[in-house]
Structures are given as structure tokens and as C-alpha cells.
N, C-alpha and C positions, 0 to 999 in steps of 0.2 A: 349386191352383196349375196353371199352364200346363205342358204336357208338356216344352217346351224348358227351362223354369225348373227342373223336376224333374231333368232330365238334367244341367243345369249344376250344380245343387246337389250331386247325386251325384258328379259329376266332381271338384268341389272337395273334398268329404268324402273321396273316394278319395285325392286328393293329400295331404290331412292325415293320413290312415291310412298311406300309404306313408312320409310324413315320420316319423311316430311309429315305424314299423318300423325305419327307419334310426337313429333316436335310440336305440331299444331295443338295437340291435347295439352302438352306441357305449357305452351304459351297461353292457352286459354286459362289454365290454372294460374298462370302468372297474372293475367288480367284480373282474375278474381281476387288474388292477394293484393294487387296494387289498388283495386277498388276498396277492399277492406281497410287497407292502410289509410286511404284518403278519408273514408268514413270516420275512422278514429281521430285523425288529425283535424277534421272539420268539426268534430263533436265538442271540442273545447278550444278556447282561444289560445291558451298556452299550455302545453303538455307539462305536467309535473312528474308523472310516472311514465317512463318510457318502455316499460316491460312489454306491453302489447305490441307496440311498434317494433321493438327489437325482435320479438318472436316472429313477427311477420317478415322482417328483413332477413332473419336467419333462414326461414322456410324458403324465401325467394332465392337466397344464395344457394341453398341445397338444390333447388329446382334448376338454377342456372348451371350448376355442375353437371346435372343430368343432361340438360340441353346441349351443353358444350360437348359432352361425350357423344350424343346423337349427331351433332354437327360434324364432329370429327369422323365418325363412321360414314356419314353421308359424303363427306369430301373424298374419302377413300374410294367410295363407289363411283363418284364422278370422275376420279382419276382413272379408274378402270375403263369407263366409257371413252375418255379421252385417248387412252392408249389403243383401245380397239378401233376407234374411228380416226386415229391419228390427228387429234385436235390439240391445239395448244391450251385451250381452256374450255370448260363446260359452259356452253352457251345454248339456250333453247333453240334458237334459230338454226344452229348447226346440226342438231339431232332430228329436227323435224323432217319427216319423210323417211327417216331411217328407223323409226319406231312406229309401232301400231298407232293409228290415228287416235283412238279413244284413249289410250294410255298417255300419249303426248298431251291431249287436251286436259286430261285429269292432272297431270303434272303442272302444266301451265296454270290452270285455275287454282291449284293448291298453292303454288308459289305466290300468285297474286293475293290470295286470301291471307297467307302468312304475312305479307307485306302490310295488309290492312290491320291485322292483329298487332304487329310490332308498332305500328303508328299509334294504335290505341294505348298500348303500354307506355309509349313515349309521352303521350299527352297526360296520362295519369301520373306518371313519374315527375313531370314538370310541376304539376299541381302539388304533389307530395313534397317535392323539394322546396318549393316556395313556402309551404306551410311549416315545414321543419326549420327552414332558415328563420322564419318569423319567431318561432319559439326559441331558437338559439339566440337571436338578437335580443329578445326580451330577457332571457336569463343572463346573458352577458351584461346587459344593461343593469340588471338587478345586482349581479355580482360585482360589476364595475364600481358601484358606489362604495361597497365595503372594501374592495381592493384599494381604491384611492384613499380611503380612510386608514387602512392598514399601512399603506406606504407613507402617509403623512405621519402617522404615529411612529413608524420606524425611523423616518428621517428626524423627527423631533428627538427620539432617544439617542440616535447617533450623534446629533448636534450636542445634546446635553452631555454625552460621554466625552466628546472632544473638549468641551468647556471644563469638565471635571479634571481632565488630564492636565490642562494648562494651569 
């Protein structure tokens, strides 16, 4: 590879790495929010006031929008690398040896670390979902009794109305 091409490839990979560092910060914030959500959900058996949880979910959604934008920018940079190196897709093993060793190692380690963070978010979210479903089931059960009673009362009135017409 020509020296200028190497410098350009290294610069793009550096921008990809910087982007992943920014994503990492956002994902770490997401871990914090997911843990806070779990703490709130675990603090009470059944949630009556969902305001705090909704606020956290809204903040997480805003964070996901930011992460999505960073991800899109990163994909564009990866496409640049693919074009420059004539690759079909961005694969670490395909750029190894074409990028400064230290930069490659940093990128590889960062991607592995992001994987661990995403796994942590996934674990927290599974717990959060289970606790939220428990609350939904509880309130559905509570509402179900009154719904059944309302339906029975309605059916009784409908039946009475039919008898009155006859």
C-alpha cells in the first residue's frame, strides 16, 4: 500500500475507534439507567406509579437515538474502509496488517468491550422486563375482576332489556 493510503486508512480507523469510544460512553450511561430502572422495579412488589420508570425509559430512548446516530456514522466510516481496501464488508481480520498495530489492537479491544457492555444491558433488561410483566399481570388480574363484574352487569342489563321488549 502507498504511504498516503496507509495514512488515510489509519485516519479513518482512528475515527471509527473514536466513534466506538463515544458509543461506549453512551452504552455505559445505558447500563446506569437500566440498573436504576431495576432498582426501582425491585423496590416494590407491584408498581402503582410508573412515573419514575417512564422517565427512565424516555431517557433510555433518547440515548438510543443518539447511539443510533453514532452507529450510522460509524457504518459510513466502515464503508469508506471497505471501498479503500476493496472489501465486501468490514471485518477486523481483513484490516489487520493494513492498519497500525496499536490502533488495530485498540479497535479490537474496544469492540470486545462493547460486546460485554451490551451483554450487561441485555441481562439487566431481561430482569426489568420480568419485573414489569409481573406488575402488568398483577394489575391485569386486579382489573380483570372488575371487568368481569362489569361484563356480567352489562349482560344482565341487556337480558333485562330484551325481556322488557318482549
